[in-house]
C-alpha positions as a Python dict, from the first residue, in 0.01 Angstrom:
ca = {
    (1, 'M'): (0, 0, 0),
    (2, 'S'): (115, -233, -285),
    (3, 'A'): (277, -91, -550),
    (4, 'P'): (128, -55, -893),
    (5, 'R'): (159, -371, -1092),
    (6, 'H'): (302, -201, -1384),
    (7, 'R'): (602, 30, -1213),
    (8, 'P'): (923, -60, -1379),
    (9, 'V'): (1186, -299, -1193),
    (10, 'T'): (1558, -372, -1239),
    (11, 'V'): (1737, -707, -1199),
    (12, 'L'): (2119, -647, -1141),
    (13, 'G'): (2330, -972, -1205),
    (14, 'L'): (2215, -1263, -1436),
    (15, 'G'): (2370, -1587, -1344),
    (16, 'A'): (2140, -1870, -1319),
    (17, 'M'): (1947, -1696, -1033),
    (18, 'G'): (1940, -1382, -1162),
    (19, 'R'): (1795, -1455, -1468),
    (20, 'A'): (1528, -1686, -1290),
    (21, 'L'): (1454, -1381, -1097),
    (22, 'A'): (1445, -1156, -1429),
    (23, 'G'): (1207, -1405, -1620),
    (24, 'A'): (975, -1462, -1322),
    (25, 'L'): (933, -1065, -1333),
    (26, 'L'): (854, -1078, -1715),
    (27, 'A'): (612, -1333, -1674),
    (28, 'A'): (401, -1135, -1388),
    (29, 'G'): (385, -850, -1660),
    (30, 'H'): (666, -595, -1478),
    (31, 'P'): (862, -402, -1721),
    (32, 'T'): (1170, -508, -1670),
    (33, 'T'): (1566, -387, -1736),
    (34, 'V'): (1844, -611, -1665),
    (35, 'W'): (2241, -585, -1649),
    (36, 'N'): (2522, -805, -1608),
    (37, 'R'): (2893, -772, -1690),
    (38, 'S'): (2896, -997, -1912),
    (39, 'P'): (2617, -901, -2152),
    (40, 'E'): (2563, -1254, -2380),
    (41, 'R'): (2353, -1348, -2065),
    (42, 'S'): (2115, -1107, -2158),
    (43, 'A'): (2044, -1224, -2482),
    (44, 'A'): (1720, -1478, -2380),
    (45, 'L'): (1585, -1236, -2135),
    (46, 'A'): (1593, -964, -2433),
    (47, 'G'): (1414, -1185, -2645),
    (48, 'A'): (1138, -1240, -2391),
    (49, 'G'): (1106, -838, -2371),
    (50, 'A'): (1368, -721, -2126),
    (51, 'D'): (1556, -412, -2169),
    (52, 'V'): (1892, -445, -2147),
    (53, 'A'): (2100, -174, -1998),
    (54, 'G'): (2436, -71, -2086),
    (55, 'S'): (2569, -25, -1742),
    (56, 'A'): (2482, -45, -1402),
    (57, 'A'): (2393, 312, -1360),
    (58, 'E'): (2158, 285, -1643),
    (59, 'A'): (1982, -14, -1503),
    (60, 'V'): (1917, 163, -1192),
    (61, 'A'): (1790, 451, -1339),
    (62, 'A'): (1546, 285, -1499),
    (63, 'G'): (1389, 84, -1247),
    (64, 'D'): (1189, 177, -905),
    (65, 'L'): (1261, -133, -736),
    (66, 'V'): (1635, -278, -827),
    (67, 'V'): (1682, -636, -756),
    (68, 'V'): (2042, -719, -676),
    (69, 'C'): (2180, -1082, -728),
    (70, 'L'): (2552, -1086, -774),
    (71, 'L'): (2830, -1318, -695),
    (72, 'D'): (2903, -1184, -312),
    (73, 'D'): (2894, -880, -119),
    (74, 'D'): (3203, -741, -256),
    (75, 'V'): (3095, -754, -613),
    (76, 'T'): (2732, -590, -499),
    (77, 'R'): (2940, -308, -339),
    (78, 'R'): (3124, -255, -641),
    (79, 'V'): (2843, -249, -899),
    (80, 'L'): (2599, -31, -638),
    (81, 'E'): (2912, 231, -597),
    (82, 'Q'): (2901, 244, -970),
    (83, 'A'): (2537, 325, -1010),
    (84, 'A'): (2513, 574, -660),
    (85, 'P'): (2385, 868, -815),
    (86, 'A'): (2105, 673, -959),
    (87, 'L'): (1974, 511, -605),
    (88, 'A'): (1794, 828, -487),
    (89, 'G'): (1424, 730, -396),
    (90, 'R'): (1439, 379, -531),
    (91, 'T'): (1422, 48, -332),
    (92, 'V'): (1694, -188, -351),
    (93, 'V'): (1630, -558, -234),
    (94, 'N'): (1965, -726, -198),
    (95, 'L'): (1899, -1135, -277),
    (96, 'T'): (2288, -1151, -279),
    (97, 'N'): (2390, -1459, -39),
    (98, 'G'): (2575, -1267, 238),
    (99, 'T'): (2628, -1254, 606),
    (100, 'P'): (2405, -1017, 835),
    (101, 'A'): (2714, -813, 933),
    (102, 'Q'): (2712, -756, 549),
    (103, 'A'): (2351, -689, 518),
    (104, 'H'): (2391, -385, 811),
    (105, 'R'): (2631, -255, 613),
    (106, 'L'): (2513, -243, 274),
    (107, 'A'): (2185, -129, 442),
    (108, 'E'): (2324, 160, 602),
    (109, 'W'): (2513, 262, 282),
    (110, 'V'): (2228, 255, 75),
    (111, 'T'): (2000, 421, 343),
    (112, 'A'): (2273, 701, 315),
    (113, 'R'): (2183, 745, -59),
    (114, 'D'): (1839, 859, -3),
    (115, 'A'): (1725, 475, -96),
    (116, 'R'): (1537, 204, 93),
    (117, 'Y'): (1686, -99, 145),
    (118, 'V'): (1555, -452, 195),
    (119, 'D'): (1758, -782, 218),
    (120, 'G'): (1663, -1129, 105),
    (121, 'G'): (1730, -1455, 151),
    (122, 'I'): (1626, -1732, -110),
    (123, 'M'): (1498, -2068, -10),
    (124, 'A'): (1487, -2204, -356),
    (125, 'V'): (1723, -2315, -665),
    (126, 'P'): (1674, -2150, -1005),
    (127, 'F'): (1432, -2357, -1145),
    (128, 'M'): (1223, -2367, -861),
    (129, 'I'): (1184, -1954, -890),
    (130, 'G'): (803, -1873, -947),
    (131, 'Q'): (669, -2219, -875),
    (132, 'P'): (523, -2407, -566),
    (133, 'G'): (771, -2436, -276),
    (134, 'A'): (1017, -2135, -373),
    (135, 'F'): (1026, -1874, -66),
    (136, 'V'): (1204, -1566, -33),
    (137, 'L'): (1297, -1451, 320),
    (138, 'Y'): (1284, -1063, 366),
    (139, 'S'): (1391, -787, 619),
    (140, 'G'): (1480, -427, 648),
    (141, 'A'): (1258, -147, 534),
    (142, 'E'): (927, -237, 622),
    (143, 'D'): (764, 52, 439),
    (144, 'A'): (938, -74, 104),
    (145, 'F'): (880, -429, 133),
    (146, 'L'): (509, -348, 188),
    (147, 'D'): (496, -139, -114),
    (148, 'W'): (660, -406, -354),
    (149, 'R'): (515, -750, -158),
    (150, 'D'): (288, -801, -451),
    (151, 'T'): (584, -766, -705),
    (152, 'L'): (810, -982, -497),
    (153, 'A'): (541, -1263, -474),
    (154, 'A'): (659, -1346, -857),
    (155, 'F'): (938, -1535, -693),
    (156, 'G'): (768, -1759, -439),
    (157, 'D'): (622, -1737, -117),
    (158, 'V'): (712, -1406, 79),
    (159, 'H'): (822, -1448, 437),
    (160, 'W'): (895, -1110, 628),
    (161, 'L'): (1115, -1130, 943),
    (162, 'G'): (1139, -767, 1066),
    (163, 'A'): (1278, -439, 1038),
    (164, 'D'): (1681, -581, 1110),
    (165, 'P'): (1839, -594, 787),
    (166, 'G'): (2019, -882, 905),
    (167, 'R'): (1737, -1137, 986),
    (168, 'A'): (1709, -1261, 650),
    (169, 'A'): (2106, -1348, 626),
    (170, 'V'): (2071, -1551, 927),
    (171, 'H'): (1745, -1705, 862),
    (172, 'D'): (1886, -1842, 514),
    (173, 'L'): (2246, -1937, 644),
    (174, 'A'): (2085, -2113, 966),
    (175, 'L'): (1869, -2314, 693),
    (176, 'L'): (2150, -2408, 470),
    (177, 'A'): (2320, -2527, 790),
    (178, 'A'): (2034, -2747, 795),
    (179, 'M'): (2020, -2895, 452),
    (180, 'Y'): (2400, -2926, 445),
    (181, 'G'): (2407, -3124, 769),
    (182, 'M'): (2125, -3364, 644),
    (183, 'F'): (2305, -3392, 282),
    (184, 'G'): (2615, -3432, 464),
    (185, 'G'): (2498, -3729, 717),
    (186, 'F'): (2344, -3872, 412),
    (187, 'L'): (2659, -3894, 195),
    (188, 'H'): (2877, -4028, 480),
    (189, 'A'): (2600, -4303, 564),
    (190, 'T'): (2579, -4366, 176),
    (191, 'A'): (2968, -4396, 185),
    (192, 'M'): (2976, -4661, 471),
    (193, 'V'): (2695, -4879, 283),
    (194, 'R'): (2861, -4872, -30),
    (195, 'A'): (3172, -4991, 147),
    (196, 'A'): (3000, -5291, 232),
    (197, 'G'): (2844, -5358, -99),
    (198, 'T'): (2511, -5172, -102),
    (199, 'P'): (2442, -4933, -431),
    (200, 'A'): (2333, -4595, -309),
    (201, 'G'): (1991, -4620, -525),
    (202, 'Q'): (1887, -4921, -307),
    (203, 'F'): (1953, -4750, 27),
    (204, 'A'): (1805, -4425, -54),
    (205, 'P'): (1438, -4527, 18),
    (206, 'M'): (1572, -4674, 335),
    (207, 'V'): (1707, -4306, 445),
    (208, 'T'): (1413, -4117, 305),
    (209, 'G'): (1174, -4310, 514),
    (210, 'W'): (1415, -4271, 832),
    (211, 'L'): (1458, -3933, 826),
    (212, 'T'): (1124, -3845, 737),
    (213, 'A'): (1033, -4035, 1073),
    (214, 'M'): (1303, -3844, 1249),
    (215, 'L'): (1148, -3490, 1103),
    (216, 'G'): (868, -3525, 1302),
    (217, 'E'): (1088, -3466, 1622),
    (218, 'L'): (1182, -3126, 1539),
    (219, 'P'): (898, -2950, 1702),
    (220, 'A'): (962, -3095, 2013),
    (221, 'L'): (1315, -3042, 2011),
    (222, 'A'): (1232, -2686, 1935),
    (223, 'A'): (1024, -2682, 2251),
    (224, 'A'): (1284, -2827, 2473),
    (225, 'V'): (1517, -2585, 2342),
    (226, 'D'): (1290, -2262, 2436),
    (227, 'S'): (1183, -2417, 2766),
    (228, 'G'): (1498, -2522, 2882),
    (229, 'E'): (1360, -2846, 2983),
    (230, 'H'): (1570, -3151, 2775),
    (231, 'D'): (1429, -3481, 2896),
    (232, 'A'): (1581, -3755, 2741),
    (233, 'D'): (1260, -3995, 2659),
    (234, 'G'): (1497, -4288, 2726),
    (235, 'S'): (1767, -4150, 2478),
    (236, 'S'): (2020, -3965, 2694),
    (237, 'L'): (2311, -3788, 2596),
    (238, 'R'): (2532, -4023, 2797),
    (239, 'M'): (2378, -4299, 2632),
    (240, 'Q'): (2433, -4178, 2300),
    (241, 'A'): (2775, -4073, 2354),
    (242, 'A'): (2847, -4404, 2469),
    (243, 'S'): (2739, -4581, 2161),
    (244, 'F'): (2870, -4306, 1919),
    (245, 'G'): (3235, -4470, 1928),
    (246, 'N'): (3084, -4751, 1754),
    (247, 'L'): (2990, -4573, 1438),
    (248, 'L'): (3340, -4421, 1456),
    (249, 'A'): (3490, -4801, 1470),
    (250, 'A'): (3247, -4911, 1182),
    (251, 'C'): (3404, -4646, 969),
    (252, 'R'): (3746, -4748, 1009),
    (253, 'D'): (3697, -5092, 978),
    (254, 'L'): (3535, -5016, 660),
    (255, 'G'): (3814, -4746, 530),
    (256, 'V'): (3533, -4485, 519),
    (257, 'D'): (3652, -4130, 640),
    (258, 'A'): (3486, -4030, 967),
    (259, 'G'): (3559, -3657, 974),
    (260, 'L'): (3193, -3535, 934),
    (261, 'M'): (3092, -3765, 1272),
    (262, 'R'): (3405, -3692, 1482),
    (263, 'P'): (3256, -3333, 1607),
    (264, 'V'): (2924, -3478, 1662),
    (265, 'R'): (3114, -3756, 1886),
    (266, 'D'): (3305, -3459, 2023),
    (267, 'L'): (2990, -3241, 2125),
    (268, 'L'): (2834, -3552, 2286),
    (269, 'D'): (3139, -3636, 2529),
    (270, 'E'): (3168, -3263, 2624),
    (271, 'A'): (2780, -3233, 2691),
    (272, 'V'): (2847, -3562, 2903),
    (273, 'A'): (3176, -3402, 3066),
    (274, 'R'): (2978, -3073, 3147),
    (275, 'G'): (2692, -3264, 3387),
    (276, 'H'): (2409, -3312, 3080),
    (277, 'G'): (2460, -3673, 3054),
    (278, 'E'): (2083, -3738, 3167),
    (279, 'E'): (1960, -3483, 2951),
    (280, 'G'): (1830, -3497, 2587),
    (281, 'L'): (1964, -3398, 2253),
    (282, 'S'): (1824, -3052, 2284),
    (283, 'A'): (2060, -2969, 2530),
    (284, 'L'): (2356, -2966, 2262),
    (285, 'V'): (2229, -2628, 2169),
    (286, 'G'): (2322, -2498, 2512),
    (287, 'L'): (2689, -2599, 2401),
    (288, 'L'): (2694, -2443, 2107),
    (289, 'H'): (2550, -2095, 2209),
    (290, 'D'): (2440, -1957, 2552),
    (291, 'D'): (2161, -1721, 2631),
    (292, 'A'): (2396, -1422, 2656),
    (293, 'G'): (2458, -1428, 2251),
    (294, 'R'): (2809, -1583, 2295),
    (295, 'P'): (2972, -1920, 2164),
    (296, 'A'): (2902, -2144, 2452),
}
């Protein structure tokens, strides 16, 4: 059963993201208490109707739902320790970026204090919170998630990943890895064409079209990874490894650091050396991680 709309909520941490989360809760009509180590960050939220707590313990005591969005896991643990006596009976939703192992440890610590724990990963930047396109990953105590699902929807679309508290963190970080890989590739490519005299703004539409077309290949790559059938479809790893040297040579000639690209060449070469030369790109996943859960 969903939580009543007007149960009180608390937000710990008022960085750019924390302020956006608190603002979304206020806009959705939730009585909201906020706390931050630097009190001046609460001024605008106070003007919008938030109650400003003088301590983390006071803030936690004021809310049935405690949303945490702080710098890192160490700060989160220290802040919650200050409020430990007030945690009993409450739901903690931790939206601080962290690792699966950190989520497991914090879930155990929170649960030992008679509170429920849900971990989350925010897939948005602050200005997107509460807007179309924002979504948040959640995992942990399912009963707590279901109780507060409607409230959490104020931040963006909700994606439930299961009872393992670490699943939201691993999916969050994996999505970030895909993003950084894409941006890293774009920045490297831009450095190359700029070295040849092409402005970044002129090149960007070409990259956008190319990457958009390539994104259509992801479902087939995923199916190949899951099935283990790594058909090359005319572009084998052996062929790609042979031609990749041209990319590195061009970088050298242009005076562009190839540090982002060399690991890709090394992975292609390793795949060929290990007998995967006639397979497709999907086979590279097996070199990064094997089915036994260990780095390959």
